[in-house]
ROTOR-791087 format. One line per field, with one value per residue: chain; x, y, z of N, C-alpha, C in turn. Coordinates in nm, 4 decimals, decimal comma, always signed. Layout:
N
chain c(A;...) $
nc1 c(X;...) $
nc2 c(Y;...) $
nc3 c(Z;...) $
cac1 c(X;...) $
cac2 c(Y;...) $
cac3 c(Z;...) $
cc1 c(X;...) $
cc2 c(Y;...) $
cc3 c(Z;...) $
//
This chain:
227
chain c(A;A;A;A;A;A;A;A;A;A;A;A;A;A;A;A;A;A;A;A;A;A;A;A;A;A;A;A;A;A;A;A;A;A;A;A;A;A;A;A;A;A;A;A;A;A;A;A;A;A;A;A;A;A;A;A;A;A;A;A;A;A;A;A;A;A;A;A;A;A;A;A;A;A;A;A;A;A;A;A;A;A;A;A;A;A;A;A;A;A;A;A;A;A;A;A;A;A;A;A;A;A;A;A;A;A;A;A;A;A;A;A;A;A;A;A;A;A;A;A;A;A;A;A;A;A;A;A;A;A;A;A;A;A;A;A;A;A;A;A;A;A;A;A;A;A;A;A;A;A;A;A;A;A;A;A;A;A;A;A;A;A;A;A;A;A;A;A;A;A;A;A;A;A;A;A;A;A;A;A;A;A;A;A;A;A;A;A;A;A;A;A;A;A;A;A;A;A;A;A;A;A;A;A;A;A;A;A;A;A;A;A;A;A;A;A;A;A;A;A;A;A;A;A;A;A;A) $
nc1 c(+0,0838;+0,0416;+0,0550;-0,0040;+0,0495;-0,0743;+0,0230;+0,0666;+0,2356;+0,4711;+0,6618;+0,5245;+0,4558;+0,6742;+0,7871;+0,5725;+0,5120;+0,7333;+0,7838;+0,7482;+0,4811;+0,4161;+0,6665;+0,7817;+0,6201;+0,6897;+0,9641;+0,9543;+0,8615;+0,5934;+0,4279;+0,4177;+0,4830;+0,4447;+0,5189;+0,4030;+0,4865;+0,2753;+0,3502;+0,5458;+0,4194;+0,2833;+0,2140;+0,2711;+0,5075;+0,5978;+0,5484;+0,3003;+0,0014;-0,2519;-0,5380;-0,7468;-1,0959;-1,3607;-1,6279;-1,5731;-1,5474;-1,3914;-1,0540;-0,8282;-0,8099;-0,7314;-0,5870;-0,7013;-0,5262;-0,2475;-0,3151;-0,4560;-0,2502;-0,0629;-0,2102;-0,2739;-0,0178;+0,0559;-0,1396;-0,0659;+0,1320;+0,0278;-0,2742;-0,5286;-0,7123;-0,8717;-0,9161;-0,8669;-1,0056;-0,9331;-1,1661;-1,3794;-1,6486;-1,6741;-1,7364;-1,7398;-1,4485;-1,4275;-1,3957;-1,4895;-1,4598;-1,1828;-1,1025;-1,1983;-1,0521;-0,7994;-0,7743;-0,7162;-0,4951;-0,3598;-0,3629;-0,4571;-0,4171;-0,5433;-0,4537;-0,6461;-0,6427;-0,5956;-0,8786;-1,0184;-1,0616;-1,0663;-1,3817;-1,4188;-1,2239;-1,3221;-1,5474;-1,4565;-1,2069;-1,1685;-1,2567;-1,3521;-1,4427;-1,3198;-1,3685;-1,2256;-1,3638;-1,6101;-1,5071;-1,2897;-0,9707;-0,6436;-0,5272;-0,5213;-0,3248;-0,2805;-0,5224;-0,4647;-0,2457;-0,3708;-0,5569;-0,3807;-0,2386;-0,4450;-0,5210;-0,2890;-0,1900;-0,3515;-0,2754;-0,1751;+0,0968;+0,2123;+0,1693;+0,3104;+0,1647;-0,1091;-0,3605;-0,3921;-0,4699;-0,7176;-0,8616;-0,9017;-1,0682;-1,3912;-1,3760;-1,5645;-1,7862;-1,7762;-1,6270;-1,2880;-1,2005;-1,0845;-0,7278;-0,4426;-0,1171;+0,1930;+0,2935;+0,0809;-0,0356;-0,0452;+0,0270;-0,1955;-0,3884;-0,5433;-0,5149;-0,7924;-0,9059;-0,9875;-0,8325;-0,5962;-0,6427;-0,6032;-0,7976;-0,9166;-1,1665;-1,3389;-1,2024;-1,2254;-1,5023;-1,5302;-1,3884;-1,5513;-1,7894;-1,6991;-1,6269;-1,8769;-2,0101;-1,8563;-1,9004;-2,1784;-2,1827;-2,0045;-2,0179;-2,2956;-2,4213;-2,3001;-2,4252;-2,6726;-2,9472;-2,8560;-2,9247) $
nc2 c(-0,1199;+0,2242;+0,5460;+0,8792;+1,1858;+1,5074;+1,8262;+2,1388;+2,1522;+1,9654;+1,8939;+1,8292;+1,5684;+1,4053;+1,2652;+1,0911;+0,9274;+0,7763;+0,5931;+0,3059;+0,0876;+0,1931;+0,2600;+0,0061;-0,1237;+0,0135;-0,0412;-0,3118;-0,3091;-0,3234;-0,1096;+0,2205;+0,5498;+0,8722;+1,2124;+1,5236;+1,8529;+2,1119;+2,3668;+2,3454;+2,3182;+2,5403;+2,8261;+3,0711;+3,3198;+3,3684;+3,1394;+3,1032;+2,9391;+2,9954;+3,2183;+3,5136;+3,4644;+3,4806;+3,7112;+3,8102;+3,6808;+3,5946;+3,4649;+3,2374;+3,0698;+2,7596;+2,7415;+2,6292;+2,5771;+2,4827;+2,2403;+2,1005;+2,0825;+1,9163;+1,6761;+1,6103;+1,5639;+1,3360;+1,1544;+1,1107;+0,9301;+0,6993;+0,5087;+0,6000;+0,4741;+0,6198;+0,9676;+1,1335;+1,3676;+1,5290;+1,6207;+1,7927;+1,7624;+1,5323;+1,1772;+0,9829;+0,8228;+0,4768;+0,1323;-0,0545;+0,1118;+0,1542;-0,1108;-0,1519;+0,0410;-0,0630;-0,2513;-0,1236;-0,0096;+0,2326;+0,5482;+0,8896;+1,1457;+1,4456;+1,7086;+1,9251;+2,2790;+2,6050;+2,8203;+2,6501;+2,4640;+2,5713;+2,5297;+2,4043;+2,2140;+2,0092;+1,9503;+1,8631;+1,7284;+1,5638;+1,2409;+1,1266;+1,2064;+1,2316;+1,2276;+1,2393;+1,2757;+1,4666;+1,7453;+2,0306;+2,0627;+2,2191;+2,1620;+1,9151;+1,7246;+1,5577;+1,3971;+1,2707;+1,1078;+0,9406;+0,8096;+0,6801;+0,5117;+0,3503;+0,2093;+0,0936;-0,0831;-0,2997;-0,4367;-0,7459;-0,9036;-0,6775;-0,6441;-0,8599;-1,0741;-1,1534;-1,2194;-1,0587;-0,8037;-0,8708;-0,9184;-0,6798;-0,3990;-0,3111;-0,4611;-0,6628;-0,5242;-0,5057;-0,4030;-0,4651;-0,7442;-0,7563;-0,7675;-0,9392;-0,9786;-1,1238;-1,0338;-1,2976;-1,2411;-0,9406;-0,7420;-0,8480;-0,8129;-0,9998;-1,2020;-1,3129;-1,6408;-1,8105;-1,7473;-1,8637;-2,1264;-2,2813;-2,3890;-2,3715;-2,3325;-2,2433;-2,0131;-1,8638;-1,8230;-1,6759;-1,4434;-1,3468;-1,2978;-1,1005;-0,8994;-0,8391;-0,7502;-0,5239;-0,3660;-0,3207;-0,1705;+0,0465;+0,1341;+0,1260;+0,2026;+0,0705;-0,1683;-0,1311;-0,2478;-0,5045;-0,8299) $
nc3 c(+0,0000;-0,0757;+0,0604;+0,0059;+0,1496;+0,1645;+0,2577;+0,4388;+0,6412;+0,6679;+0,8574;+1,0870;+1,0550;+1,0467;+1,2748;+1,3909;+1,1686;+1,1354;+1,3325;+1,5482;+1,4631;+1,2099;+1,1037;+1,1016;+0,9154;+0,6837;+0,6688;+0,6178;+0,3657;+0,3212;+0,3279;+0,1986;+0,2650;+0,1619;+0,1981;+0,0961;+0,0405;+0,0029;-0,0623;-0,2469;-0,4813;-0,5546;-0,7623;-0,6740;-0,6085;-0,3554;-0,2277;-0,1188;-0,0163;+0,0478;+0,0767;+0,1178;+0,1939;-0,0473;-0,0105;+0,2357;+0,4859;+0,7994;+0,8429;+0,6642;+0,3470;+0,1963;-0,1227;-0,4466;-0,6593;-0,5907;-0,4660;-0,6655;-0,8537;-0,7239;-0,6764;-0,9407;-1,0457;-0,9005;-0,9826;-1,2412;-1,2163;-1,0994;-1,0328;-0,8023;-0,5267;-0,3494;-0,2839;-0,0086;+0,2139;+0,5116;+0,7361;+0,9670;+0,9169;+0,7766;+0,7125;+1,0048;+1,1126;+1,1534;+1,2685;+1,0665;+0,8379;+0,8369;+0,7974;+0,5362;+0,3884;+0,4204;+0,2294;+0,0000;-0,2642;-0,3260;-0,1729;-0,1326;+0,1009;+0,1923;+0,3915;+0,5730;+0,6478;+0,8026;+0,7585;+0,6044;+0,2970;-0,0453;-0,1756;-0,4154;-0,4342;-0,2779;-0,4213;-0,6731;-0,6675;-0,4453;-0,3230;-0,0964;+0,2356;+0,5620;+0,9107;+1,2388;+1,4660;+1,6520;+1,6686;+1,6338;+1,4896;+1,4671;+1,2230;+0,9551;+0,9903;+1,2172;+1,2146;+0,9665;+1,0291;+1,2140;+1,0483;+0,8675;+1,0455;+1,1536;+0,9316;+0,8070;+1,0012;+0,9726;+0,7497;+0,6201;+0,7795;+0,8881;+1,1655;+1,3999;+1,5205;+1,3656;+1,4557;+1,6711;+1,5800;+1,4787;+1,7048;+1,8246;+1,9844;+1,8590;+1,6220;+1,6094;+1,6754;+1,9462;+2,2548;+2,3530;+2,5643;+2,9126;+2,9665;+3,0999;+3,2567;+3,3773;+3,7149;+3,8467;+4,0848;+4,2394;+4,4970;+4,6199;+4,4304;+4,2028;+3,9079;+3,7151;+3,7892;+3,5822;+3,3609;+3,4163;+3,4019;+3,1740;+3,0154;+2,7109;+2,5773;+2,7810;+2,8540;+2,6197;+2,6165;+2,8511;+2,7798;+2,5727;+2,7152;+2,8926;+2,7109;+2,6043;+2,8346;+2,9047;+2,6817;+2,6937;+2,9254;+2,8841;+2,6136;+2,5050;+2,2725;+2,0627;+2,0501;+1,9464;+1,7729;+1,7724;+1,8689) $
cac1 c(+0,0000;+0,1099;-0,0257;+0,0552;-0,0134;-0,0534;+0,0176;+0,1479;+0,3230;+0,5287;+0,7404;+0,4366;+0,4333;+0,8002;+0,8065;+0,4750;+0,5128;+0,8594;+0,7982;+0,6640;+0,4199;+0,4250;+0,8043;+0,8024;+0,5522;+0,7689;+1,0903;+0,9247;+0,8147;+0,4498;+0,3604;+0,5025;+0,4179;+0,5152;+0,4628;+0,4240;+0,4678;+0,1965;+0,4177;+0,6304;+0,3347;+0,2154;+0,2742;+0,2975;+0,6520;+0,6250;+0,5105;+0,1722;-0,0971;-0,3807;-0,5779;-0,8685;-1,2169;-1,4570;-1,7423;-1,5298;-1,5442;-1,2599;-0,9741;-0,7641;-0,8598;-0,6345;-0,6191;-0,7185;-0,4191;-0,1421;-0,3735;-0,4814;-0,1217;-0,0030;-0,2905;-0,2581;+0,1149;+0,0542;-0,2257;+0,0057;+0,2229;-0,0451;-0,4162;-0,5577;-0,8441;-0,9462;-0,8515;-0,9345;-0,9886;-0,9606;-1,2614;-1,4667;-1,7841;-1,6707;-1,7871;-1,6530;-1,3656;-1,4562;-1,3191;-1,5252;-1,4000;-1,0401;-1,0911;-1,2203;-0,9397;-0,6783;-0,7729;-0,6802;-0,3542;-0,3028;-0,4505;-0,4098;-0,4833;-0,5229;-0,4709;-0,7053;-0,5705;-0,6517;-1,0244;-1,0709;-1,0096;-1,1569;-1,4811;-1,4070;-1,1400;-1,4110;-1,6445;-1,4018;-1,0826;-1,1766;-1,3555;-1,3966;-1,4096;-1,3160;-1,3495;-1,1899;-1,4462;-1,6887;-1,4325;-1,2082;-0,8277;-0,5753;-0,5053;-0,5555;-0,2092;-0,3043;-0,6157;-0,3996;-0,1674;-0,4673;-0,6079;-0,2732;-0,2092;-0,5573;-0,5296;-0,1676;-0,1721;-0,4351;-0,2156;-0,1123;+0,2404;+0,2591;+0,1728;+0,3638;+0,0538;-0,2234;-0,4806;-0,4028;-0,5503;-0,8540;-0,9294;-0,9092;-1,2006;-1,4709;-1,3734;-1,6916;-1,8809;-1,7621;-1,5007;-1,1998;-1,2081;-0,9651;-0,6087;-0,3534;+0,0108;+0,2617;+0,2649;-0,0601;-0,0816;+0,0336;-0,0289;-0,3280;-0,4744;-0,5205;-0,5684;-0,9042;-0,8611;-1,0182;-0,7241;-0,4844;-0,6907;-0,5602;-0,9142;-0,9315;-1,3070;-1,3925;-1,1372;-1,2870;-1,6353;-1,5098;-1,3501;-1,6693;-1,8808;-1,6408;-1,6383;-2,0172;-2,0427;-1,7910;-1,9672;-2,3078;-2,1611;-1,9291;-2,0585;-2,4177;-2,4609;-2,2463;-2,5122;-2,8016;-2,9906;-2,8013;-2,9986) $
cac2 c(+0,0000;+0,3537;+0,6589;+1,0096;+1,2852;+1,6437;+1,9101;+2,2607;+2,1375;+1,8303;+1,8655;+1,7702;+1,4276;+1,3317;+1,1724;+0,9812;+0,8364;+0,7022;+0,5251;+0,1936;+0,0020;+0,2557;+0,2435;-0,1360;-0,1556;+0,0687;-0,1147;-0,4422;-0,2920;-0,3503;+0,0193;+0,3333;+0,6763;+0,9879;+1,3397;+1,6249;+1,9902;+2,1814;+2,4909;+2,3153;+2,3072;+2,6665;+2,9156;+3,1972;+3,3355;+3,3686;+3,0042;+3,1067;+2,8398;+3,0362;+3,3546;+3,5547;+3,4101;+3,5704;+3,7392;+3,8858;+3,6065;+3,5915;+3,3447;+3,2143;+2,9497;+2,6951;+2,7613;+2,5069;+2,5543;+2,3903;+2,1093;+2,0377;+2,0527;+1,8022;+1,5568;+1,5783;+1,5052;+1,2012;+1,0696;+1,0768;+0,8202;+0,5784;+0,5258;+0,6040;+0,4232;+0,7290;+1,0927;+1,1592;+1,4988;+1,5248;+1,7288;+1,7635;+1,7265;+1,4097;+1,0574;+0,9505;+0,7031;+0,3662;+0,0132;-0,1050;+0,1969;+0,1214;-0,2425;-0,1350;+0,1153;-0,1449;-0,3336;-0,0378;-0,0098;+0,3668;+0,6488;+1,0258;+1,2132;+1,5904;+1,7652;+2,0574;+2,3759;+2,7393;+2,8227;+2,5396;+2,4602;+2,6159;+2,4216;+2,3326;+2,0967;+1,9050;+1,9174;+1,8076;+1,6539;+1,4696;+1,1337;+1,0775;+1,2954;+1,1555;+1,2969;+1,1494;+1,3081;+1,5896;+1,8584;+2,0946;+2,0712;+2,3250;+2,1148;+1,7760;+1,6368;+1,4535;+1,2994;+1,1926;+1,0042;+0,8455;+0,7285;+0,5940;+0,4099;+0,2565;+0,1306;+0,0170;-0,1906;-0,4125;-0,5045;-0,8714;-0,9022;-0,5578;-0,6842;-0,9946;-1,1657;-1,0952;-1,2398;-0,9482;-0,6991;-0,9196;-0,9218;-0,5446;-0,3412;-0,2678;-0,5503;-0,7358;-0,4334;-0,5185;-0,3596;-0,5769;-0,7885;-0,7245;-0,8514;-0,9399;-1,0466;-1,1545;-1,1505;-1,3337;-1,1794;-0,8222;-0,6738;-0,9031;-0,7951;-1,1262;-1,2300;-1,4087;-1,7799;-1,8757;-1,7240;-1,9485;-2,2637;-2,3559;-2,4417;-2,2751;-2,3037;-2,1622;-1,8820;-1,7933;-1,7807;-1,5678;-1,3223;-1,2951;-1,2438;-0,9766;-0,8007;-0,7998;-0,6721;-0,3931;-0,2885;-0,2774;-0,0716;+0,1637;+0,1802;+0,0536;+0,2403;-0,0248;-0,2857;-0,0963;-0,3318;-0,6388;-0,9056) $
cac3 c(+0,0000;-0,0745;+0,1056;-0,0174;+0,2363;+0,1156;+0,3766;+0,4420;+0,7582;+0,6638;+0,9778;+1,1885;+1,0247;+1,0414;+1,3859;+1,4043;+1,0533;+1,1323;+1,4611;+1,5843;+1,3615;+1,0778;+1,0572;+1,0747;+0,7898;+0,5740;+0,6626;+0,5580;+0,2291;+0,3149;+0,3119;+0,1597;+0,2983;+0,1078;+0,2423;-0,0065;+0,0854;-0,0989;-0,1016;-0,3617;-0,6011;-0,5805;-0,8615;-0,6063;-0,5896;-0,2113;-0,1832;-0,0476;-0,0595;+0,1028;+0,0451;+0,1882;+0,1326;-0,1095;+0,0756;+0,3520;+0,6121;+0,8644;+0,8231;+0,5353;+0,2803;+0,1096;-0,2637;-0,5250;-0,7569;-0,5479;-0,4374;-0,7947;-0,9165;-0,6554;-0,7044;-1,0825;-1,0639;-0,8448;-1,0652;-1,3641;-1,1842;-1,0604;-1,0017;-0,6592;-0,4898;-0,2870;-0,2460;+0,1184;+0,2763;+0,6550;+0,7605;+1,0812;+0,8751;+0,6991;+0,7787;+1,1175;+1,0980;+1,2445;+1,2328;+0,9329;+0,7357;+0,8342;+0,7339;+0,3931;+0,3310;+0,4252;+0,1084;-0,1130;-0,3043;-0,3207;-0,1139;-0,1097;+0,2130;+0,1922;+0,5252;+0,5769;+0,7302;+0,8021;+0,7728;+0,5259;+0,1608;-0,1511;-0,1819;-0,5421;-0,4074;-0,2276;-0,5257;-0,7959;-0,6519;-0,3336;-0,3394;+0,0348;+0,3460;+0,6867;+1,0378;+1,3496;+1,5817;+1,6450;+1,7237;+1,5309;+1,5168;+1,3937;+1,0870;+0,9298;+0,9981;+1,3185;+1,1574;+0,8608;+1,0964;+1,2706;+0,9380;+0,8195;+1,1468;+1,1667;+0,8087;+0,7794;+1,0988;+0,9329;+0,6351;+0,6635;+0,7959;+0,9589;+1,3061;+1,4077;+1,5472;+1,2956;+1,5342;+1,7647;+1,5171;+1,4608;+1,8347;+1,8776;+2,0042;+1,7446;+1,5066;+1,6062;+1,7410;+2,0911;+2,3123;+2,3861;+2,7036;+2,9913;+2,9483;+3,2164;+3,2382;+3,5035;+3,7993;+3,8624;+4,2092;+4,2688;+4,6148;+4,6474;+4,3118;+4,1345;+3,7744;+3,7241;+3,7876;+3,4559;+3,2660;+3,4562;+3,4021;+3,0559;+2,9456;+2,6031;+2,5481;+2,8907;+2,8456;+2,5072;+2,6581;+2,9488;+2,7071;+2,5040;+2,8169;+2,9417;+2,6037;+2,5970;+2,9544;+2,8962;+2,5768;+2,7476;+3,0302;+2,8396;+2,4808;+2,4663;+2,1370;+1,9677;+2,0476;+1,8885;+1,6620;+1,7867;+1,9694) $
cc1 c(+0,0871;+0,0098;+0,0535;-0,0202;+0,0261;-0,0752;+0,0958;+0,2450;+0,3842;+0,6073;+0,6562;+0,4243;+0,5594;+0,8119;+0,7024;+0,4759;+0,6379;+0,8891;+0,7107;+0,6113;+0,4336;+0,5659;+0,8313;+0,7399;+0,6317;+0,9016;+1,0710;+0,8828;+0,6665;+0,3683;+0,4634;+0,4237;+0,5034;+0,4425;+0,5002;+0,3910;+0,3959;+0,2608;+0,5089;+0,5510;+0,2626;+0,2898;+0,3057;+0,4463;+0,6929;+0,5848;+0,3838;+0,0772;-0,2369;-0,4112;-0,7072;-0,9924;-1,2993;-1,5741;-1,7049;-1,5272;-1,4027;-1,1878;-0,9171;-0,8084;-0,7496;-0,6797;-0,6249;-0,5967;-0,3107;-0,1930;-0,3974;-0,3515;-0,0579;-0,0786;-0,2754;-0,1240;+0,1190;-0,0275;-0,1626;+0,0964;+0,1508;-0,1921;-0,4353;-0,7000;-0,9316;-0,8554;-0,9285;-0,9030;-1,0233;-1,0454;-1,3500;-1,6092;-1,7858;-1,7338;-1,6883;-1,5787;-1,4069;-1,3833;-1,3602;-1,4662;-1,2506;-1,0174;-1,1011;-1,1016;-0,8112;-0,6659;-0,7324;-0,5305;-0,2888;-0,4052;-0,3796;-0,4872;-0,4452;-0,5530;-0,5304;-0,6244;-0,6386;-0,8036;-1,0888;-1,0060;-1,1146;-1,2538;-1,4765;-1,3153;-1,2276;-1,5108;-1,5841;-1,2783;-1,0893;-1,2845;-1,4152;-1,3542;-1,4224;-1,2916;-1,3055;-1,2679;-1,5129;-1,6204;-1,3442;-1,0631;-0,7665;-0,5539;-0,5351;-0,4404;-0,2287;-0,4087;-0,5531;-0,3170;-0,2600;-0,5202;-0,5020;-0,2446;-0,3199;-0,5681;-0,4087;-0,1495;-0,2528;-0,3775;-0,1464;+0,0393;+0,2941;+0,2726;+0,2164;+0,2554;-0,0715;-0,3536;-0,5013;-0,4903;-0,6956;-0,9327;-0,9388;-1,0539;-1,2588;-1,4666;-1,5027;-1,8009;-1,8808;-1,6299;-1,4174;-1,2172;-1,0835;-0,8503;-0,5175;-0,2214;+0,0758;+0,2961;+0,1151;-0,1199;+0,0106;-0,0347;-0,1696;-0,4271;-0,4462;-0,5822;-0,6833;-0,8561;-0,8813;-0,9038;-0,6008;-0,5182;-0,6377;-0,6738;-0,9542;-1,0768;-1,3678;-1,3308;-1,1991;-1,4249;-1,6254;-1,4763;-1,4695;-1,7650;-1,8297;-1,6515;-1,7810;-2,0559;-1,9825;-1,8579;-2,1015;-2,2901;-2,1007;-1,9752;-2,1840;-2,4644;-2,4108;-2,3364;-2,6490;-2,8328;-2,9363;-2,8769;-2,9048) $
cc2 c(+0,1246;+0,4605;+0,7863;+1,1129;+1,4242;+1,7404;+2,0397;+2,2567;+1,9978;+1,7939;+1,8041;+1,6192;+1,3426;+1,2272;+1,0606;+0,8831;+0,7498;+0,6366;+0,3997;+0,1159;+0,0619;+0,2435;+0,0983;-0,1746;-0,1054;-0,0047;-0,2511;-0,4316;-0,3190;-0,2226;+0,1243;+0,4607;+0,7897;+1,1151;+1,4462;+1,7625;+2,0677;+2,3117;+2,4690;+2,3095;+2,4378;+2,7464;+3,0516;+3,2087;+3,3377;+3,2357;+3,0047;+3,0024;+2,8752;+3,1801;+3,3851;+3,4986;+3,5178;+3,5905;+3,8037;+3,8121;+3,6037;+3,4607;+3,3359;+3,0795;+2,8916;+2,7058;+2,6290;+2,4762;+2,4583;+2,2494;+2,0329;+1,9966;+1,9278;+1,6736;+1,5146;+1,5122;+1,3613;+1,1065;+1,0347;+0,9560;+0,6898;+0,6112;+0,5206;+0,5558;+0,5333;+0,8504;+1,1435;+1,2999;+1,4869;+1,6461;+1,6953;+1,7297;+1,6071;+1,2943;+1,0155;+0,8191;+0,5988;+0,2422;-0,0457;-0,0205;+0,1683;-0,0132;-0,2304;-0,0652;+0,0331;-0,2358;-0,2542;-0,0497;+0,1268;+0,4666;+0,7841;+1,0815;+1,3606;+1,6442;+1,9056;+2,1497;+2,5114;+2,7319;+2,7038;+2,5402;+2,5172;+2,5010;+2,3440;+2,2117;+1,9805;+1,8604;+1,8366;+1,7179;+1,5439;+1,3642;+1,0873;+1,1766;+1,2189;+1,2491;+1,1957;+1,1841;+1,4428;+1,7035;+1,9116;+2,1017;+2,1836;+2,2873;+1,9674;+1,6790;+1,5243;+1,3534;+1,2134;+1,0797;+0,8975;+0,7524;+0,6306;+0,4806;+0,3045;+0,1637;+0,0393;-0,0984;-0,3154;-0,4903;-0,6322;-0,8608;-0,7827;-0,5864;-0,8298;-1,0995;-1,1066;-1,1152;-1,1273;-0,8375;-0,7420;-0,9213;-0,7840;-0,5036;-0,2987;-0,3627;-0,6297;-0,6554;-0,4476;-0,4563;-0,4817;-0,6164;-0,7468;-0,8194;-0,8342;-1,0047;-1,0683;-1,0276;-1,1748;-1,2739;-1,0614;-0,7445;-0,7215;-0,8826;-0,9111;-1,1297;-1,3290;-1,5529;-1,8469;-1,8606;-1,8082;-2,0962;-2,3473;-2,4147;-2,3428;-2,2365;-2,2135;-2,0218;-1,7995;-1,7417;-1,6660;-1,4376;-1,2618;-1,2302;-1,1103;-0,8649;-0,7488;-0,7126;-0,5327;-0,3044;-0,2374;-0,1647;+0,0587;+0,2204;+0,1070;+0,0876;+0,1415;-0,1469;-0,2554;-0,1858;-0,4726;-0,7096;-0,9605) $
cc3 c(+0,0000;-0,0306;+0,0818;+0,0644;+0,1895;+0,2314;+0,3561;+0,5598;+0,7621;+0,7895;+1,0890;+1,1728;+1,0366;+1,1516;+1,3896;+1,2884;+1,0474;+1,2657;+1,4642;+1,4630;+1,2222;+1,0206;+1,0203;+0,9415;+0,6698;+0,5586;+0,5969;+0,4120;+0,2110;+0,2965;+0,2733;+0,1881;+0,2463;+0,1523;+0,1395;+0,0496;-0,0238;-0,1437;-0,2229;-0,4923;-0,6347;-0,6873;-0,8008;-0,5732;-0,4437;-0,1460;-0,0979;-0,1043;-0,0090;+0,0614;+0,1214;+0,1183;+0,0635;-0,0138;+0,2068;+0,4837;+0,6679;+0,8351;+0,6833;+0,4798;+0,1915;-0,0352;-0,3394;-0,6113;-0,7072;-0,5175;-0,5666;-0,8613;-0,8557;-0,6869;-0,8497;-1,1099;-1,0140;-0,9320;-1,1997;-1,3426;-1,1537;-1,0394;-0,8508;-0,6328;-0,4313;-0,2717;-0,1250;+0,1676;+0,4231;+0,6917;+0,8790;+1,0409;+0,7806;+0,7749;+0,8870;+1,0949;+1,2008;+1,1936;+1,0980;+0,8203;+0,7233;+0,7668;+0,5823;+0,3262;+0,3291;+0,3037;-0,0154;-0,1434;-0,2858;-0,2685;-0,1120;+0,0092;+0,2080;+0,3316;+0,5139;+0,6671;+0,7185;+0,8256;+0,7016;+0,3891;+0,0655;-0,1817;-0,3128;-0,5304;-0,3642;-0,3335;-0,6398;-0,7783;-0,5463;-0,3601;-0,2074;+0,1418;+0,4774;+0,8042;+1,1422;+1,4760;+1,5677;+1,7205;+1,6126;+1,5772;+1,4337;+1,2480;+1,0758;+0,9421;+1,1001;+1,2696;+1,0477;+0,9201;+1,1542;+1,1618;+0,8902;+0,9169;+1,1531;+1,0475;+0,7922;+0,8763;+1,0631;+0,8146;+0,6835;+0,6672;+0,8726;+1,1080;+1,3127;+1,4275;+1,4852;+1,3722;+1,6334;+1,7077;+1,5046;+1,5911;+1,8985;+1,9038;+1,8697;+1,6260;+1,4954;+1,6761;+1,8924;+2,1336;+2,3489;+2,5329;+2,7795;+2,9586;+3,0694;+3,1782;+3,3747;+3,5808;+3,8147;+3,9889;+4,2401;+4,3801;+4,6481;+4,5345;+4,2171;+3,9949;+3,7905;+3,7049;+3,6526;+3,3560;+3,2967;+3,4443;+3,2864;+2,9756;+2,8359;+2,5760;+2,6549;+2,8894;+2,7336;+2,5454;+2,7590;+2,8779;+2,6339;+2,6033;+2,8697;+2,8371;+2,5937;+2,7159;+2,9473;+2,7911;+2,6256;+2,8484;+2,9772;+2,7061;+2,4354;+2,3255;+2,0323;+1,9527;+1,9896;+1,7690;+1,6669;+1,8979;+2,0765) $
//
């Protein structure tokens, strides 16, 4: 998988995209992440990529020209499954969406910034808009990292134990059950006996029951429509 991220602040992406799982995926050749500075695509001699909005509203708006130039250049090299715009009014990222995007070959993620982007970008260049929650951030760089991380970790071979990703919260509309490790007794706080029993069927049932209980208690909305 290749992900191209378009931004006016590439320095914000350097550290998170080159650590942990994302770095491992790139080192293995399972994912490729390229960051593109939109200032390199503007025709403005001062490298400006924003301007005042028509109509006199406060704030600055990202211009269409550098965005179009960058996307057009990338599309000349390969086909893209989606051109994603990080936006607070996009569809909220969830696990099924991440699962679906993990099957793609090439993605573009455009990071919003300033007051927003020229709406023609959203009308003519973007194919998908994604939000990571009902709040507003300074820019789309953090959401871009969230999207990339949630998608790339699902690619086979990225995580050593692929079953680990399949048992994450939300994969089956349930929160994950509690997990424990050594020591089995710490200051009198003990690991549930069932997990020490070695009985795989009973442990599996316990984990399901715990996942269901935690979901009912913490996120009952996930069970809407489920018997």
